[in-house]
C-alpha positions as CSV (number, residue, x, y, z in Angstrom):
1,M,88.5,117.9,59.4
2,K,91.8,116.3,58.5
3,I,92.6,112.7,59.4
4,L,95.7,110.5,59.1
5,V,95.2,107.2,57.3
6,K,97.5,104.2,56.9
7,A,96.2,102.4,53.8
8,K,96.7,98.6,53.6
9,P,96.0,97.5,50.0
10,S,95.5,94.0,48.7
11,S,94.0,92.9,52.1
12,K,91.7,89.9,52.3
13,V,88.8,92.0,53.6
14,N,87.8,95.7,53.6
15,S,87.9,97.2,57.1
16,I,88.5,100.4,59.0
17,E,90.2,100.4,62.4
18,K,90.2,103.7,64.4
19,L,93.6,104.0,66.1
20,S,93.1,107.4,67.7
21,E,90.8,110.4,67.4
22,N,92.2,111.3,64.0
23,E,94.1,108.2,62.9
24,F,92.7,105.3,61.0
25,L,94.0,102.0,59.5
26,V,92.0,101.3,56.3
27,S,92.4,97.9,54.7
28,V,91.1,97.4,51.2
29,K,91.0,94.5,48.8
30,E,92.1,96.5,45.7
31,P,95.8,96.5,44.8
32,A,97.9,99.7,44.9
33,T,98.1,100.0,41.1
34,G,96.5,102.7,38.9
35,G,94.9,104.5,41.9
36,K,92.5,101.5,42.6
37,A,93.5,101.4,46.3
38,N,93.1,105.2,46.7
39,R,89.6,105.0,45.3
40,A,88.7,102.1,47.5
41,V,90.0,104.0,50.6
42,I,87.8,107.0,49.7
43,D,84.8,104.6,49.2
44,A,85.4,102.9,52.5
45,L,85.8,106.2,54.4
46,A,82.6,107.6,52.8
47,D,80.7,104.5,54.0
48,Y,82.3,104.8,57.5
49,F,81.4,108.4,57.9
50,K,78.1,108.1,56.0
51,I,79.0,111.0,53.6
52,S,79.4,111.5,49.9
53,K,82.6,110.4,48.2
54,N,83.2,113.9,46.7
55,R,83.6,115.3,50.2
56,I,86.8,113.3,50.7
57,N,90.1,114.5,49.3
58,I,93.6,113.0,49.6
59,L,95.8,115.9,50.4
60,V,99.1,114.1,50.9
61,G,100.1,110.5,50.0
62,Q,98.7,109.7,46.6
63,T,101.5,107.2,46.0
64,T,102.3,106.1,49.6
65,K,100.5,104.1,52.3
66,N,100.5,107.0,54.8
67,K,98.0,109.6,53.8
68,I,96.5,112.9,55.0
69,I,92.9,113.1,54.1
70,E,90.6,116.1,54.3
71,I,86.9,115.5,54.9
72,N,84.6,118.5,54.1
């Protein structure tokens, strides 16, 4: 399954908002430096979908806020 994610780093709280069937807004506390926000997005999605973190891959958007993420 592929989903579209808009990451919002350096937020006050961690949260996930479902915008449509395959679109999510993921807010994380970590800053967008050194891949910290990407790891936090993966952690948040793993908790949301109740799956292991290694089942989530960022296909597109390693350095941007808009990402395409594959969930195996």
